[in-house]
N, C-alpha and C positions, 0 to 999 in steps of 0.2 A: 759737544758744547762745552764740557768742563775743560777740555784741552785748549779750546779757543779762549776761554776765560782766563786760564792760567797763563797763556801766552800774552794776553793783554796785560795782565797784572805784572808779568815779567818786564814788559816795556816800561810800565809805570815805575816799577822798583828801580830799574837800572838807570833811567833817565831823570827821575825826579825825587827820589826818596830823600836825598840829602837836604832838600829844601824844607822838608817837613819833619825831620827827625829832631828829637830833643837830646840833650847831652847824656842823661843817665836813664832815660825812659823811652826806648825806641818806639815811636809812633803811638805811644800810649798802650802798646800791646802788653807791657809788663804791669799794667795797673799802677799802683804806687810802690811796687817793689823796687829796691835800689840795686842796680847792677853797674859795674864799672865798664864803660865803653871807651875805646880809643876814638880819636877824632874821625869825623866822617870825611870821606873823599867825594869829590863832585864829578870826577871823570870815571865813567864805568870801565873804560879800557885800562885804568890803572889798578883796578881791583885784582887781588892775587888769585891764583888758582889753588884751591884747597881741596883735599880729599880726607874725609873722615871715615872711621869704621863705626858702625852702629850694631851692637849686639841685640839680643832680644830674650825675653822670657817665653816667647812663643815659637813653636815648631813651624817648619816651612809649609806644612799643609794646613795650618791653623788659620781660621778666618781673621783672628786678631793680628796675625803677622802682616796681612794686607794693609792694615792701618799704618804700620811702620813703613812699609814700602811706598804707600801713597805719600806720606809725609816727605820721605827722602826724594821722591820723584818731583814733588812740588818745589822743594828747595832748589833743586837743579834747574827747573824751568824758570823760577823767579830770579835766578842769578845768571841766566844765559849759559848755563852749563859750567860756570867757573867754580862753583862750590858743589862738590859731589859727595854724597853720603852713601856709602856702600852698606847694604843690609846683610846681616848674617843671622840666620835662624838660631834658635836655642841649640846649644851644643857645638856650634861651628866655631865660635870664639871662646865661649864659656858656657857653663851650665846656666839654666835659668836662675838658680839660687845665687850664682856668683855675679850676676849682672850689676847689682847695686854697688858692690865693692869695687868692681872693675871700673865703673864710671867715677865713683867717688875718689878713687886713688889715681885716676888718669891713665889706667892701663888701656882703656878705649875711650873715645871721645863721647859716645852716646849709647843709649840702649832703650828699647821699647819695654814698657813694664806695666804691671798692675800694682798699685800702691800697697794693697793688702798683703802682698808677698813679703813686705818688709816690716810686718807687725812685730816680729821678734826683736827688731832693733828699737822700735818705738810704736807702741800700740795705737798711737794717733793716726798712723798711716792707714789703718783700716777705714776710717771715716773719709779719707781722701779717695777711696775706691768705691765705697758703697755705704748705705745705711739700712737699718731695719725699720720697715714701715714708716719711712720718712721721705727722703728725696726721690723724685722720679728722674729719668734721664733729662727731661726738660728743665727740672729744677737745677741739676748740676750745670747744665748748659747756661742757664741764665745767671746762676751764682758766679760762674767762672767769667762769663762775658760781660755782665752788667754790674754785678755787685763786687765784693772784694775777694771772691773765691780764688782768683789767680794769685793774689798777694799771699793768701794762706798757703797755697802750694809752695810758693817761693820761700816762705818763712820756714816751713817744716823741712823741706828738702835742702834748703840753704844751710841748715845746721850740719849737713854732711857733704858740703862742697859741691852741691848739685843745683843746677838751674833746671826748672821743670816746666813742661808745656803739656797739658792734656790734649790728646788727639782723637779721642772718641768718648762720647757720652752716650751710653747705651741704655736701653729700657730695662724693665724688670727681667731678672734672670729666670731661667726655666723653673727651678725648684729642685726637688730631689728625684733623681732617676734611680730606679731600683729593679732588681730581678724578681721581687715579690711585691704584692700590693702593700702600700703604706697608707693607713687610715687613722692611726692613733700614735700616741707617744709610746705605748707598749710595743707597737709594731717596730718603731725606730729602735727601741732598746734591744731588740733581737738581731739587729744588723750591725755590720761593720761599715761605717759611713765615712766616705771621703768628704771632708769639709774644708774649703779654702779660707773661710772667714774665721778669724781667730776668736773674736769676742763672742759671736753666736755659738761657735764651737765649744767655747768654755762653758756657756750656759747649758748646752746640751749634755756635756760631760757631767755637770753637776746633777743633771736629771737622770743620769745613768746610761746615756747613749754612748756607744763605742765609736768615738770620733778618731779617725786616723789621718795621717798626712801622706798624700800621694801627689806627685807632680802632674801637671796637666797632660804632659806627653805620655804618662804611664797609666792614665785612667782606663782607657779601653782595655788594655791587656790585663790590668788588675781586676776589672769586672769580668772579663772573659775567663780568667783563671780562678775566680772565686776568692781572690785575696781580699776584695771588698765586695759587699752585697749591694751597696747603694753609693751614689755619688752626686755631686753637683759640680758644674763647671761654669757655664755662662748662659747666654740667651739661646733660644732654639736655633738661630742662624749659626752661632758659633758651635753649639753642641753637634750640629749636623756635620761640621767639618771634621769632628772626631768620630762621627757615625755612632754616637752613643745609643741611638735607638736600636742598633743591632744587638747590643748586650744588656740593654735595660728596657724591658717592654712595659714598665710601669712608670708613671710620671706624676708625682704629687705636687699639686699647685695650691695656692700661689707661692711664690718665692719670698716668704716673709723675711728671710735672712739677707737678701740682697735685692732691695726694691729698685735698684739702678746699678749702673757700673761706669767706671771711668778708667780708661787706659791712657798712658801718656808716654812721653819721651824724656828720659833723664839725660842731662848734658853736663859734662864735667865743667865746673866753674872756671877753672884756669884756661881750658880750651875756649870757653865762651868769651872770656875777657880778651883773648887774642884776636878775635874776629873783628873785621871792620863793621861799623854800625850797619851798613847796608846788608851784610850777611846776617847779622842779628835780627834785623827787621824781616828778612826773608824767612828765617826760622819761625818767628812769631806769626807771620802771615800764613805760612804753610801749615802750621799747627791749627790756626783758626779755620782755614778752608777745610782741612781734613776733619776737624770736629763737626762742622756743619754737614759735610758730605756723608760721613759715616753714621751720624744720628739718623738721617733719612734712610740710608741703606740698611742699617740694622733693623729698624722698625718694620720696613717693608718686607724684608726677607724673613724676619721673625714670624710675621703673619703667614707667609707662604709656607714656612717650615712647620708651623703648628698644623696647618691643614694636611701637609704631606705626611707628617708623623702619625697623626690620629686617623687619617682616612686611607693611607696607603701602606704605611710601615707597621701597622698593627700595634701602636702604642695605646695603652689604656690610661686615661686620666683618673686620678684619685684625689681626695682632699682629707686633710686632718679634721677630726671632729672638733667641735667648739671648745670642749673642756681641755683637750690636749693643746690646742692652739693657744688658748688663754694662759695656760700654765707655762708654756714655752716663752711667750712674750713677757709675762711678768718676771720670769727668771732672768731673761735677757736684760730687761730694764734695770733690775737690781745690779746685775754684773756690770753693766755700762756705767751706772752711777759710781760703783766702787772703782772702776778703772779711771773715771774722770777725776775722782778724789785723789787718786795716786799719781795721775799724769796731767799736769796743767796744759799740755798741748792738746789733749782731748777736749778740755773745757774751752780752750781758745777756738777750736774748730766748731764745737757745738754752739758757742756764743755767736760766731759769725753766721752760721746757718740759721740760727734763730732770728738774727737781725734781718736776714734775707726774707724769712717767712713773715716777719712783721710787715713787710712791704707788700707781699703778694697774696697772702692767705685770704684777706677779706674779699679781694676781687675774685680770687679763685672760687670762693664759696658763692659769690654772687653769680658767677658764670654758670656753675653747675654743668649740665650737659652741653652748654654752649661754649665750654672751654675746649677740652680735647675732642668732644663730639658725642653724638648719640650712638647707641648700639641699636641697630635696626634688626627686626626679625627677618 
């Protein structure tokens, strides 16, 4: 069914997009962000044949890499095969940590990413990937698709010569996976913890937790060898692609430090500007389709993986005690306020997310169980 839909969309794109495109804002897909587009062509046969290279922060066996692949597949379908994006997993064109600079400098045209990986360049990137006890996957999806979220991504990434499209809005991440039970802050202090989120990691460090940096592709081996005792990566579906349940038999929930997740595709701005409008619109539409598909795919498979891990793989669920949880959250909120005071980009994102909440929260509260749904015994 999804291939039929993509084929149908391809016909629409190639035969009629030029009639509905705007000069600097393709199909409205860029929100209010300004991008420079060349003039649109009306004859599909005159569109050029283009091939791009797309690197990734994700390894070939990683579930997140399938988002990159699906995006590229759709771009090809939507352009009748005339615009091809070839996917390369982490390490094939560059390391995951090099992907941002490779795209920004134009060494490659595009790369799949997780915005939090670039927090060392600008701490605001963290909020473009996830929040602490705030946005859900649906919130990110609505903020990006209906509010001004996409403009926010373009503004922050645009400072680095990058055009950006989110291609996956995922639900709450798993939490902390460990080789020993974690029930308290004291338990965490006794461990070497791999944490990908910089601001929550900073809060944990202030509380005496040994937070270390390990790339996603190295987590399994690091746990296996005892280089780290605990880790976090992503949702249960993605964690399963790394088989973390084999090296971490304990799972501390909920994932307070990443209540949702966003992955996307970075595109070199100069390469983007050279594209015909039709190809720019194909990219925007491919990203939108991938976002919708993957949100459903992740939630469904997260539920299945939870059952598999807890009922078949021998994983034991634990929870932080209330006092430890409250101490961690209070410390995080103080650290976030300090970061926002030091970086206006963080305040810019928080203000945009607060404006979104001003629209949805009253109705969310009114819906209660009639929103996402009831939990049945």
